[in-house]
Backbone as CSV, one residue per row, in Angstrom:
resi,resn,N_x,N_y,N_z,CA_x,CA_y,CA_z,C_x,C_y,C_z
1,ILE,0.832,-1.192,0.000,0.000,0.000,0.000,0.875,1.252,0.000
2,ALA,1.965,1.217,0.752,2.866,2.371,0.813,3.487,2.652,-0.543
3,LYS,3.874,1.603,-1.288,4.458,1.771,-2.631,3.440,2.397,-3.574
4,MET,2.188,1.948,-3.490,1.142,2.484,-4.339,0.913,3.967,-4.039
5,ALA,0.905,4.324,-2.775,0.723,5.722,-2.383,1.891,6.576,-2.844
6,SER,3.095,6.041,-2.735,4.289,6.754,-3.188,4.252,6.977,-4.701
7,ASP,3.848,5.944,-5.440,3.736,6.071,-6.898,2.688,7.106,-7.287
8,MET,1.559,7.108,-6.590,0.504,8.073,-6.885,0.976,9.507,-6.639
9,GLU,1.729,9.693,-5.573,2.263,11.024,-5.272,3.263,11.449,-6.343
10,ALA,4.126,10.535,-6.760,5.109,10.835,-7.800,4.418,11.149,-9.125
11,GLU,3.376,10.396,-9.460,2.622,10.660,-10.696,2.032,12.072,-10.667
12,ALA,1.434,12.444,-9.550,0.846,13.781,-9.421,1.910,14.866,-9.531
13,ASN,3.066,14.645,-8.922,4.158,15.615,-9.009,4.638,15.776,-10.447
14,VAL,4.812,14.665,-11.153,5.252,14.726,-12.555,4.226,15.498,-13.370
15,GLU,2.953,15.172,-13.210,1.899,15.845,-13.975,1.916,17.349,-13.729
16,THR,1.998,17.747,-12.469,1.992,19.169,-12.117,3.204,19.898,-12.700
17,LEU,4.377,19.310,-12.557,5.596,19.971,-13.032,5.654,20.032,-14.561
18,VAL,5.181,19.000,-15.241,5.155,19.026,-16.709,4.192,20.116,-17.179
19,MET,3.024,20.215,-16.564,2.081,21.264,-16.948,2.649,22.656,-16.647
20,ALA,3.459,22.764,-15.613,4.092,24.045,-15.287,5.079,24.481,-16.374
21,LYS,5.549,23.529,-17.169,6.458,23.849,-18.274,5.708,24.307,-19.517
22,GLY,4.373,24.388,-19.442,3.603,24.942,-20.545,2.736,23.958,-21.303
23,PHE,2.721,22.704,-20.877,1.858,21.729,-21.535,0.450,21.862,-20.968
24,ALA,-0.566,21.809,-21.842,-1.950,22.001,-21.415,-2.413,20.886,-20.499
25,GLN,-2.067,19.645,-20.837,-2.492,18.507,-20.030,-1.369,17.487,-19.970
26,CYS,-1.364,16.718,-18.896,-0.369,15.654,-18.718,-0.943,14.584,-17.810
27,VAL,-0.714,13.333,-18.191,-1.084,12.204,-17.350,0.141,11.298,-17.252
28,ALA,0.525,10.955,-16.038,1.670,10.074,-15.807,1.187,8.802,-15.120
29,VAL,1.690,7.658,-15.615,1.310,6.369,-15.030,2.573,5.549,-14.805
30,ILE,2.843,5.242,-13.533,3.995,4.423,-13.175,3.555,2.969,-13.139
31,GLY,4.342,2.125,-13.792,4.081,0.692,-13.786,5.369,-0.047,-13.496
32,GLY,5.547,-0.462,-12.264,6.782,-1.144,-11.898,7.958,-0.198,-11.928
33,ASP,8.910,-0.477,-12.828,10.105,0.366,-12.926,10.098,1.232,-14.179
34,SER,8.915,1.461,-14.768,8.808,2.311,-15.954,7.657,3.300,-15.765
35,ILE,7.608,4.278,-16.666,6.556,5.292,-16.585,6.110,5.669,-17.994
36,ASN,4.827,5.905,-18.147,4.258,6.455,-19.371,3.781,7.856,-19.049
37,VAL,4.155,8.810,-19.899,3.747,10.196,-19.717,3.017,10.625,-20.991
38,VAL,1.747,10.976,-20.851,0.944,11.430,-21.987,0.825,12.941,-21.871
39,VAL,1.231,13.654,-22.942,1.155,15.113,-22.945,0.334,15.586,-24.131
40,ASP,-0.407,16.653,-23.905,-1.226,17.263,-24.946,-0.380,18.335,-25.630
41,VAL,-0.086,18.110,-26.910,0.753,19.057,-27.657,0.088,19.407,-28.982
42,ASP,0.390,20.616,-29.471,-0.135,21.055,-30.762,0.683,20.494,-31.920
43,SER,1.956,20.283,-31.688,2.842,19.767,-32.731,3.762,18.719,-32.104
44,THR,4.679,18.199,-32.880,5.606,17.181,-32.395,6.529,17.780,-31.328
45,LEU,6.800,17.000,-30.302,7.727,17.442,-29.258,9.124,17.624,-29.833
46,ASN,9.799,18.673,-29.396,11.185,18.855,-29.822,12.121,18.264,-28.769
47,ALA,13.388,18.218,-29.081,14.379,17.593,-28.197,14.429,18.266,-26.830
48,SER,14.273,19.574,-26.780,14.311,20.301,-25.518,13.127,19.918,-24.624
49,GLN,11.946,19.801,-25.209,10.765,19.422,-24.444,10.888,17.992,-23.911
50,ILE,11.399,17.095,-24.738,11.600,15.712,-24.310,12.595,15.666,-23.150
51,ALA,13.667,16.442,-23.255,14.668,16.489,-22.185,14.057,17.029,-20.893
52,GLN,13.206,18.059,-20.994,12.552,18.612,-19.805,11.690,17.561,-19.120
53,ILE,10.905,16.845,-19.903,10.031,15.812,-19.338,10.865,14.711,-18.692
54,ASN,11.908,14.247,-19.392,12.766,13.198,-18.833,13.430,13.643,-17.531
55,THR,13.844,14.889,-17.466,14.464,15.424,-16.251,13.471,15.440,-15.100
56,ILE,12.256,15.913,-15.361,11.221,15.942,-14.325,10.940,14.531,-13.826
57,VAL,10.776,13.591,-14.760,10.485,12.207,-14.383,11.603,11.648,-13.517
58,PHE,12.856,11.856,-13.921,13.978,11.309,-13.152,14.061,11.932,-11.762
59,GLU,13.892,13.257,-11.695,13.992,13.927,-10.395,12.883,13.509,-9.441
60,GLN,11.702,13.241,-9.958,10.565,12.910,-9.096,10.437,11.421,-8.793
61,THR,10.938,10.574,-9.705,10.703,9.132,-9.546,11.978,8.293,-9.516
62,GLY,13.066,8.833,-10.055,14.291,8.048,-10.189,14.269,7.134,-11.407
63,ILE,13.210,7.214,-12.202,13.097,6.390,-13.408,13.897,7.043,-14.529
64,THR,14.761,6.272,-15.156,15.652,6.786,-16.191,14.922,6.950,-17.531
65,PRO,15.478,7.799,-18.403,14.837,8.042,-19.705,14.625,6.790,-20.548
66,ASP,15.475,5.784,-20.403,15.295,4.567,-21.201,14.078,3.765,-20.761
67,LYS,13.519,4.093,-19.602,12.313,3.415,-19.119,11.131,4.373,-19.053
68,THR,11.269,5.494,-19.787,10.221,6.508,-19.844,9.658,6.540,-21.260
69,VAL,8.341,6.404,-21.365,7.668,6.497,-22.655,6.847,7.771,-22.645
70,ILE,7.136,8.654,-23.614,6.390,9.912,-23.733,5.456,9.755,-24.927
71,ILE,4.168,9.941,-24.671,3.154,9.799,-25.702,2.535,11.156,-25.982
72,GLU,2.537,11.534,-27.257,1.945,12.815,-27.668,0.473,12.590,-27.982
73,LYS,-0.365,13.442,-27.423,-1.802,13.332,-27.661,-2.255,14.410,-28.599
C-alpha cells in the first residue's frame, strides 16, 4: 500500500511539473520500474521538451529516460 501511495504522489508531481512547463495537459502512469507520460501538444515534441520531461520524471521518480515512454496526444 505504501508503494502504491508513493507512486501516486510521484505521478501527481510529474503531472503538475510538466504542466508548469507549458503543456496544457499531462497524465503520468507508473508501472513497476517504468513510466508512461501522456502530454497534450499542438505539434511534435522537440528535443528540448523531451529532455525537460525526462528530467522531471527522473527527479521525481528516479526512473531513467530509457524506461520513460512519452506519448503525444
